[in-house]
C-alpha positions in Angstrom: -14.4 19.7 -4.3 -14.5 19.6 -0.5 -14.6 15.8 -0.4 -11.5 15.5 -2.5 -9.6 17.9 -0.2 -10.5 15.9 2.9 -10.2 12.4 1.4 -9.0 9.9 4.0 -8.4 6.2 3.1 -8.3 3.9 6.1 -7.4 0.2 6.4 -6.9 -1.4 9.8 -4.3 0.8 11.6 -3.3 2.7 8.4 -4.7 6.0 7.5 -3.7 7.7 4.2 -4.4 11.4 3.4 -3.6 11.9 -0.3 -4.2 15.6 -0.4 -1.9 16.1 2.6 0.7 13.7 1.1 0.8 11.7 4.3 0.3 8.1 5.6 -0.1 7.4 9.3 0.1 4.2 11.2 -1.3 4.4 14.8 -0.5 8.1 15.0 3.0 7.8 13.5 3.7 9.4 10.1 5.4 7.1 7.7 8.5 8.4 5.9 7.5 7.7 2.3 8.8 9.0 -1.0 6.5 10.5 -3.6 6.5 7.3 -5.7 5.8 5.2 -2.6 2.9 7.4 -1.5 1.5 7.5 -5.0 1.6 3.7 -5.2 0.0 3.3 -1.8 -2.8 5.7 -2.7 -3.5 3.9 -6.0 -3.7 0.6 -4.2 -5.9 2.0 -1.3 -8.4 3.7 -3.6 -9.1 0.2 -5.1 -8.9 -1.7 -1.9 -9.8 -5.4 -2.3 -9.2 -5.4 -6.0 -6.3 -7.1 -7.7 -4.5 -4.5 -9.9 -1.9 -5.3 -12.5 1.5 -3.7 -12.5 0.9 -1.7 -15.6 -2.4 -0.2 -14.3 -0.7 0.6 -11.0 2.1 2.5 -12.7 -0.4 4.5 -14.7 -2.6 5.3 -11.7 0.2 6.0 -9.3 2.7 7.8 -11.5 0.7 8.7 -14.7 3.2 6.9 -16.9 3.2 3.5 -18.6 5.8 0.8 -17.7 8.5 0.2 -20.2 9.4 -3.3 -21.4 11.1 -5.1 -18.5 10.4 -2.2 -16.0 10.2 -3.7 -12.5 9.8 -0.4 -10.7 6.3 -1.3 -9.3 7.8 -4.4 -7.8 10.7 -2.5 -6.2 8.3 0.1 -4.7 5.9 -2.5 -3.4 8.9 -4.2 -1.7 9.9 -0.9 -0.1 6.4 -0.1 1.0 5.9 -3.5 2.5 9.1 -3.1 4.5 8.1 0.4 5.8 4.6 -0.8 6.7 6.0 -3.9 8.4 8.5 -1.8 10.4 5.7 0.6 11.5 3.1 -2.1 12.3 4.6 -5.6 12.4 1.3 -7.4 13.1 -0.3 -6.4 9.8 0.1 -7.1 6.1 -1.4 -4.5 3.7 -0.1 -5.4 0.2 -0.7 -8.9 -1.2 0.7 -10.4 -4.3 -1.5 -12.3 -6.7 1.1 -14.0 -8.9 0.7 -13.4 -12.6 -2.1 -10.9 -11.9 -0.9 -8.1 -9.7 -1.3 -6.7 -6.2 -4.2 -6.3 -3.9 -4.5 -3.9 -1.0 -6.2 -4.8 2.2 -5.3 -4.8 5.9 -5.0 -8.3 7.3 -3.4 -9.6 10.5 -0.1 -11.2 9.8 -0.4 -15.0 9.5 2.9 -15.5 11.2 1.9 -13.4 14.2 -1.4 -15.3 14.4 0.4 -18.7 14.3 2.9 -17.6 17.0 0.2 -16.3 19.4 -2.0 -19.5 19.1 1.0 -21.8 19.7 1.9 -20.1 23.1 
């Protein structure tokens, strides 16, 4: 029980504390909605694994997706934007077309290309 209360998920400069309902990037708290945080936690708990949209909705929000429901995609887009605003040099959520999403902190390719060309 104590481990669940103090669970901390860390990837690169991102720290997620599910039981405290908070995500922190380099000491700054992200302003996330309940749905965004739920999705981020579901992805981070399976870091490195590709997870389908239906499974993500079930894990993050305890509900199945309806036919044509694109809410996972909408929340992923919002999360990516908030994470990019907080830490522009990193990418955390990666799309695997026709399969789903994968979570993992990686340095931004664009930033890497810009720094090597200077």
